C-alpha positions in Angstrom: 30.3 58.0 122.9 27.7 57.8 120.1 25.1 59.4 122.3 27.5 62.2 123.3 28.2 62.9 119.6 24.5 62.9 118.8 23.8 65.4 121.6 26.6 67.7 120.4 25.3 67.6 116.8 21.8 68.4 117.9 22.9 71.3 120.1 24.9 72.7 117.2 22.4 72.4 114.4 20.1 75.2 113.4 17.4 75.8 110.7 17.8 79.1 108.9 15.3 80.7 106.6 17.1 83.6 105.0 20.5 84.3 103.6 21.1 87.1 106.1 20.3 84.8 109.0 22.6 82.2 107.5 25.5 84.6 107.2 25.0 85.7 110.8 24.7 82.2 112.2 27.6 80.7 110.3 29.9 83.3 112.0 28.4 83.0 115.5 27.8 80.4 116.8 28.7 78.4 113.7 27.8 74.7 113.6 25.5 72.9 111.2 23.0 75.0 109.3 20.0 73.5 107.7 18.9 75.7 104.8 17.0 75.6 101.5 19.2 75.4 98.4 18.0 75.4 94.8 20.3 72.5 93.8 22.6 74.4 91.4 26.4 74.5 91.5 26.3 78.2 90.9 24.4 78.9 94.1 26.6 76.5 96.0 29.8 78.2 94.7 28.4 81.7 95.6 27.6 80.6 99.2 31.1 79.1 99.5 32.8 82.2 98.1 30.8 84.6 100.3 30.8 82.7 103.6 33.4 79.8 103.3 30.5 77.4 104.2 29.9 74.4 102.0 27.3 71.6 101.8 28.2 68.9 104.2 25.3 66.6 103.7 22.2 66.1 101.5 20.4 63.5 103.6 18.8 60.6 101.8 15.9 60.6 104.3 15.4 64.3 104.5 11.8 65.4 104.8 10.4 67.0 101.7 10.2 70.5 103.2 9.3 72.4 100.1 10.5 76.0 100.3 12.6 78.6 98.5 16.4 78.8 98.1 17.7 81.2 100.7 19.9 82.9 98.1 18.0 82.9 94.8 14.4 82.4 95.8 14.0 79.5 93.4 12.1 76.4 94.5 13.9 73.9 96.9 12.9 70.3 97.6 14.2 70.4 101.1 17.0 71.6 103.4 20.6 70.6 103.1 23.4 70.9 105.8 26.0 73.6 105.4 29.0 74.1 107.7 32.5 75.6 107.6 35.7 73.5 107.7 38.2 74.6 110.3 
């Protein structure tokens, strides 16, 4: 059962690098989207208002994948997991 859940999670998890890509993927096919986020409540609220997706997980052991927030372009320490609730 655990292995089946892990396979489902992996098959439905995607890395996205731009806000346009994020908005397209969150609609079709959906799932878990790993994206850079600047760490601010304002950006999180904007993403939720525009896409209905919210942060589901900020992994403790996430790799420090420095990049830029997909929305603001501000520095990001790593990716977080976004998804929609149904």
